[in-house]
N, C-alpha and C positions, 0 to 999 in steps of 0.2 A: 732453379734449383738443386742446391749442392748435393754430390751424392753422399749417402751415411759412410763415414768413417768409420773402419772396424776396430774396434778399441783393445784387440788379441786376433795374431795370424789365423787365417783356417787353419782348422785342425791338422790337415796333410803337413803343411808348410812347420808349423808348430813340432810336430811328429820327427821331421827332418833334420832341425834345427837340433831338437833333445838329442837323436842318434849322432849326430856331427859331435857332440862336447860328450856323451858317455864313451864314445869307442878308445878316442886316444885319452882318454881319463884312466879308464881300465887299464889299458897298457902301461902308463905311465906309473897308476899305484903298484900293479904288480912288480915292476921291474923297481920301485921304489923296496919293495918287502923284499924280493930276495937279495937288494944290497947291503940290507939291513941284518940278514943273516950272512954274511960274506960270503957268498955264494960268486966263483967267477960269474962274468958275464958270458963268457965260451960254454957255461956250466946251465946256463937257464933253461933252454930247452929240452935238455936229458932230464933236471931235475924236474920239471912242471910237468912233464910226459910220466915219470915215476911216478909222482904223488898222484895224478889224475887215473892213469890207466889209459893216457891216452895215446895214439901215434905220434913220434914227435915233431911228422909233417904238419899235424893237426893242429899242437901248441905252438907251430913255429909262426903260425898263421896270427895266434895272437900277439906279439909280441913284433911283429912287424913295423920299421918306422913309417913306412907309406901303406895307408888304408889297412890298418891293423883288423882284424875279425874279433867278434866275438864269441867266447864259449857260447856253448850250451848250455841248458838246466843245469842239467847233473851234472857236467865239466864245473859250473860255476858253485855248486853247493859243495864239491870234493875240495875246490880250491879252498873255500871257506873254513871247511871243517880241518883239512891239513894243516892250513895257515895258520889257523885262529883269528879267522878273520871273520866279521858280518857280512855276507856277501853284498849287502845295500850300501855300503859302506866301498867295496871294491866295484859296483858300478855307479858309483857315484850319486846315490841316491839319497844320502845322510851326508851331515857336513862333519861330525865328528867319526873319527875313528874309534872303531868298539871289537871288542874280541869276538867269539861265536860265542852264541849262547848254547855249548852242548846240554846244559840239563834240560833245556826245551823239546831237546830231539825225544819222538817216539823211543817209545821204551827197545824195539826189535833194533834203533839205530844204536842207544845207549848199550846193549848188550854186545854187539861186534866192537865198539870203541873202546869200553871197559869192561871184558872179561870178568876181572877183579870184582868191579860193583861198584867200585871208586871212582863216582862222578861228582866233579868239581859244582860247589856250592851255586846254584842259581840265584844272585844276588838281586840280578837285573832284572830278573822276573817276581822279584819278592818287592822292586819299586815299581813295577808296572802293573803288580796286582792292585797295589793303591790307585796308580794311575785311572787304570782300565774302568776305576768304580765312576771316574770323574771326566771321563771323556768331552762330554759338555759344556766344560767350563773353561774359560778363559785362561791365558797362563801370563804372567808381568813376573818382571825381577824386581826386588826392595835396590832402592838407592839411597842410600844414607844411612845412618845411628838410630834415627829417634827409634825403631822398634826392635833394639837390640835389648834382651837377648832372645825376643821372641820370633821375630825376622832380622836377620842382619844383612849388613849390606850385601847385594850381589846373591842372595839367596832367592828362588824361583817359587813363585806363591800361585795357589788357583784361585779364581775367583767368579762366583755365577751373578754373570751381567745382565740376568734377567731380575735380578733385585736393585730396584732402581730407585727406594725407598727405603728411611731407616725404618722399618717394619717391627726389630728388636734389636737389643742391644747385641754389640759384636763387633767385629773388625772389620773396615770396610777402606775401598779405595774410593778415595773423593779426591774430587777438585775445586780450588775456588781462588777466585784471581788471577788462573792461565793457571796455578800451580797443581800438580798431581802429589798426593800423600798417601798414606795409609795410616790409618787411626784406628783405637779402640773407639766406640761409638757407643756411650751412654745418655739415653733420653733421663733428661729428670724435670717429672711434672712442675710447672709452674715457674720453673729456671730457662731450661730450652736442652742443647745437646753439649754434653758434656764430651770434647775431643781429647781422648787421652793418648799420650806415648808412653811405651813398654821403659823406654831408657827415663830413668829416673832423672838423668840430667837434663832433660827438656822440659820445659813448663806444659800444664794442661790448659785446655783453651776452653772456655765459656760461651759456646756461640748461643746468642738469645736471638727470639724470634726476630726485633728487629734488624739483627747484626745480619742475619741472614737475607732478610729482605733488600738490605744495602749492598749486599754481597752474596748471591746465592752459593749455594750449596750443592754440587753436583754431584750424584752418586752413581759410580760406574760399577759398583757391585760387590757384593761382598767377600771376604776370603773364606773358604772353606778347608782349603791345605797348604800346608808350606814344609819345604824339606832342607832337612838341615846335614850339613857334613861336619862332623866333630871331631879332628884330630884329639887324640890320646896322647 
């Protein structure tokens, strides 16, 4: 009998691999941020020591070209606040660079950072408040202009993948003949399903029962949320 093959590395091996990627990644991102601020390389250690309150010997270990060290949790938090960087990005735990979310800090830290009370607007928190209510949903990216301006090309949408039947009229993520599409679906009694595009340049499709039997319509889920970014 052949031994069972692991689908993933053992936990200890995986942890070592993750750590080996985290450490140089943090050093490289930290150096890039300092360079973007026009700080000379000879001043990196003193600058970081100043903004974190750590000894230069401690900071120097974070920047070593070979086997650099990781900041402790308090130092990482200070780096994020002082450099206006999300610590998760600095660690390499998220793909996109993001600013530090000052407005979401506890009040006692806000009072220290902003004694005048002028706290930056928490626009990320405003977005996350909508997302937090839909954490169980799946995320997709719109491809094509068929649903514009309701959902434009490249915009993210959230859908409920537990709704795999057309239980009511709405916007659905569908599949048919190997293609995936987003459509407004309206059930017409005695006729079938009307698949509509929000973009008037695209024709509607009436899918009769016989048509659906020949080319089954797969319902991947119902859309419940979409994000728009509109330049003014």
